[in-house]
C-alpha positions as CSV (number, residue, x, y, z in Angstrom):
1,M,17.9,-44.6,-164.8
2,M,18.1,-42.8,-161.5
3,A,14.9,-41.9,-159.6
4,F,14.7,-38.6,-157.7
5,V,12.3,-38.0,-154.9
6,D,12.6,-34.2,-155.0
7,D,13.9,-31.6,-157.4
8,D,17.1,-32.9,-158.9
9,L,20.0,-31.1,-157.5
10,A,22.3,-34.2,-157.7
11,F,24.4,-32.8,-160.5
12,D,24.7,-29.3,-159.1
13,T,28.3,-28.1,-158.9
14,M,27.8,-26.6,-155.4
15,G,28.8,-28.3,-152.2
16,E,28.7,-32.0,-151.7
17,S,26.5,-32.5,-154.7
18,R,29.6,-31.9,-156.9
19,M,30.7,-35.4,-155.9
20,M,27.5,-37.2,-157.0
21,P,28.2,-37.5,-160.8
22,Y,31.7,-38.9,-160.1
23,L,30.4,-41.3,-157.6
24,V,27.6,-42.6,-159.8
25,D,29.9,-42.9,-162.8
26,W,32.4,-44.8,-160.7
27,L,29.7,-47.1,-159.2
28,R,28.7,-47.9,-162.8
29,S,32.3,-48.5,-163.9
30,K,32.8,-50.9,-161.0
31,R,29.5,-52.6,-161.9
32,W,28.1,-51.8,-158.4
33,L,25.3,-50.1,-160.4
34,R,23.9,-51.9,-163.4
35,P,21.0,-51.2,-165.7
36,D,18.7,-53.3,-163.5
37,S,19.7,-51.5,-160.2
38,V,17.2,-49.2,-158.5
39,V,18.8,-45.9,-157.6
40,V,17.1,-43.1,-155.6
41,R,18.6,-39.8,-154.5
42,E,17.3,-38.0,-151.3
43,F,15.5,-41.2,-150.1
44,P,13.2,-40.3,-147.2
45,I,13.4,-42.5,-144.1
46,N,12.6,-42.0,-140.5
47,G,12.4,-38.2,-140.8
48,R,15.7,-38.0,-142.6
49,R,17.0,-38.3,-146.2
50,V,19.7,-40.6,-147.5
51,D,21.7,-38.8,-150.1
52,L,21.9,-41.9,-152.4
53,L,20.3,-45.3,-152.0
54,T,20.9,-48.2,-154.4
55,M,19.4,-51.7,-154.6
56,T,20.9,-54.4,-156.8
57,R,18.8,-57.0,-158.6
58,S,19.7,-59.5,-155.8
59,G,18.1,-57.0,-153.3
60,V,21.3,-55.6,-151.6
61,L,20.5,-52.1,-150.2
62,S,23.4,-49.7,-150.0
63,A,23.2,-46.2,-148.5
64,F,25.6,-43.4,-149.4
65,E,25.9,-40.2,-147.3
66,L,28.0,-37.4,-149.0
67,K,29.8,-34.7,-147.0
68,L,32.6,-32.3,-147.8
69,G,33.4,-31.8,-144.1
70,G,31.9,-32.6,-140.7
71,F,33.1,-36.2,-140.3
72,A,31.3,-36.7,-137.0
73,R,27.9,-35.7,-138.6
74,V,28.3,-37.9,-141.6
75,L,29.4,-40.8,-139.4
76,E,26.2,-40.3,-137.3
77,Q,24.1,-40.3,-140.4
78,A,25.8,-43.4,-141.8
79,T,25.4,-45.2,-138.5
80,Y,21.6,-44.6,-138.6
81,N,21.6,-46.1,-142.1
82,R,23.1,-49.3,-140.7
83,Q,19.7,-49.9,-139.0
84,N,17.9,-50.1,-142.3
85,F,20.3,-51.1,-145.1
86,D,22.8,-53.9,-145.9
87,K,25.7,-51.5,-146.5
88,S,26.3,-48.0,-145.3
89,W,28.9,-45.7,-146.9
90,I,30.4,-42.3,-146.2
91,V,31.4,-40.4,-149.3
92,I,33.8,-37.5,-148.5
93,G,35.9,-35.1,-150.5
94,N,39.2,-35.5,-148.6
95,H,41.2,-38.1,-146.7
96,P,40.0,-38.4,-143.1
97,R,42.3,-38.6,-140.1
98,P,43.3,-42.2,-139.1
99,S,41.2,-41.8,-135.9
100,N,38.1,-41.1,-138.0
101,V,38.8,-44.1,-140.2
102,N,39.1,-46.2,-137.0
103,E,35.7,-44.9,-135.8
104,A,34.0,-45.7,-139.1
105,A,35.5,-49.2,-138.9
106,R,34.3,-49.6,-135.3
107,F,30.7,-48.8,-136.5
108,G,30.9,-50.9,-139.7
109,I,30.7,-47.9,-142.0
110,G,32.5,-47.9,-145.4
111,I,34.4,-44.9,-146.7
112,I,34.8,-43.7,-150.3
113,V,37.0,-40.6,-150.9
114,V,36.3,-38.5,-153.9
115,T,39.3,-36.3,-154.7
116,G,38.9,-34.5,-158.0
117,T,37.1,-36.9,-160.3
118,K,38.5,-40.2,-158.9
119,P,36.6,-42.0,-156.1
120,K,38.5,-44.6,-154.1
121,V,37.4,-47.1,-151.5
122,L,39.3,-46.3,-148.3
123,L,37.3,-48.7,-146.1
124,R,34.7,-51.4,-146.8
125,P,31.6,-51.6,-144.7
126,G,31.2,-54.3,-142.1
127,P,28.7,-57.1,-142.3
128,P,25.0,-56.1,-142.3
129,D,23.6,-55.2,-138.9
130,F,20.0,-54.0,-139.5
131,D,16.6,-54.5,-138.0
132,W,14.7,-56.8,-140.4
133,Q,11.4,-54.9,-140.1
134,S,13.1,-51.6,-140.7
135,R,14.9,-53.0,-143.7
136,Y,11.6,-54.5,-145.1
137,R,9.8,-51.1,-144.7
138,A,12.7,-49.3,-146.4
139,R,12.8,-51.8,-149.3
140,K,9.0,-51.5,-149.7
141,R,9.3,-47.7,-149.8
142,L,12.1,-47.9,-152.3
143,M,10.1,-50.2,-154.6
144,E,7.2,-47.7,-154.5
145,I,9.4,-44.8,-155.4
146,G,11.2,-46.8,-158.1
147,E,7.8,-47.8,-159.7
148,I,6.8,-44.1,-159.8
149,H,10.0,-42.6,-160.9
150,V,11.9,-45.1,-163.0
């Protein structure tokens, strides 16, 4: 089950939200999401919101930022997420320019492209590079939300 912090607009067909159902189904099909995973949409952290946050049974935290355009902005958001989570992903609706892929790789950000209904990993995230205290606070908050909403 997926927890929602705010009103559920995840499966809206407008804007970037149109990618969410395809992403979630694909994550399940790849077994990156399992029945025992904690999944929260619009996760609040440090005055921002992460579009989708997942935690596996083993405790791996993955943040996903969805954007149809504005690669520089989504890269900035995903870079902030690296400070708090094990993996940080950009989920975009078209193939980025090679220079943008290189920038994401330089910052350790993974890229998933959703064209139509078929997500595809374009770039895997680098090794974790987070602040342990920030990660602890994020995990604690995620567990509180998960207990309330799941």
